[in-house]
C-alpha positions in Angstrom: 108.6 59.8 78.9 111.4 61.5 77.0 112.9 64.8 78.0 114.9 66.4 75.2 116.9 69.6 76.0 118.9 71.3 73.2 121.0 74.4 73.8 121.7 77.1 71.2 125.3 75.8 71.0 124.1 72.5 69.7 124.6 70.5 72.9 121.8 68.0 73.5 120.6 66.1 76.6 118.2 63.3 76.1 116.6 61.6 79.2 114.4 58.6 79.0 112.2 57.7 82.0 109.4 55.0 82.3 106.1 56.9 82.3 104.8 54.7 85.1 107.7 55.7 87.3 106.4 59.3 87.4 102.7 58.7 87.1 101.8 56.0 89.6 99.8 56.0 92.8 102.8 56.7 95.1 104.0 59.7 93.1 100.5 61.0 92.9 100.2 60.8 96.7 103.5 62.6 97.1 102.6 65.2 94.6 99.3 65.9 96.2 100.9 66.2 99.6 103.5 68.7 98.3 100.9 70.8 96.5 98.7 70.9 99.6 101.8 71.9 101.7 102.8 74.7 99.3 99.2 75.7 98.8 99.4 78.5 101.5 102.5 80.0 99.8 101.2 80.2 96.2 97.5 80.3 96.6 96.9 76.9 94.9 93.6 75.3 95.9 93.8 72.1 98.0 93.6 68.9 96.1 92.7 65.4 97.2 94.1 62.1 96.1 90.7 61.1 94.7 90.6 64.2 92.5 94.1 63.7 90.9 94.0 59.9 90.4 91.3 60.0 87.6 93.5 62.6 85.8 96.5 60.2 85.9 94.4 57.3 84.8 93.1 59.5 81.9 96.7 60.4 80.9 97.6 56.7 80.7 94.5 56.0 78.6 95.2 58.9 76.2 98.8 57.7 75.9 97.6 54.3 74.8 95.2 55.9 72.3 97.5 58.5 70.9 100.6 56.4 70.8 104.1 57.3 72.1 104.5 60.6 70.4 102.3 62.7 72.6 104.1 66.0 73.2 103.3 67.6 76.5 105.8 70.6 76.4 107.6 72.1 73.5 109.3 75.4 74.5 112.0 77.5 72.8 113.6 80.2 75.0 114.9 83.6 73.9 118.4 82.2 74.4 117.7 79.5 71.8 117.4 76.6 74.2 114.7 74.1 73.3 112.9 71.8 75.8 110.6 69.1 74.7 108.8 66.6 76.9 107.2 63.7 75.1 105.0 61.2 77.0 
């Protein structure tokens, strides 16, 4: 996973993370617990581990199919900052 942040002044921050570090069974369990904990504050429906795990497996499968240039987020703010997350 690559996170690329560019400011309007030309400063650039590039962060590389192993995709499996963020999308593994442990982080899915932690994420589901956090979502269910904050569910009452934001009105998000409860999720179970068995509902989210197939999504993570499909993300890994699509990453293998589509290659390493799969853009998840590409946002440019009104200030000129650009944030791009590539899986």
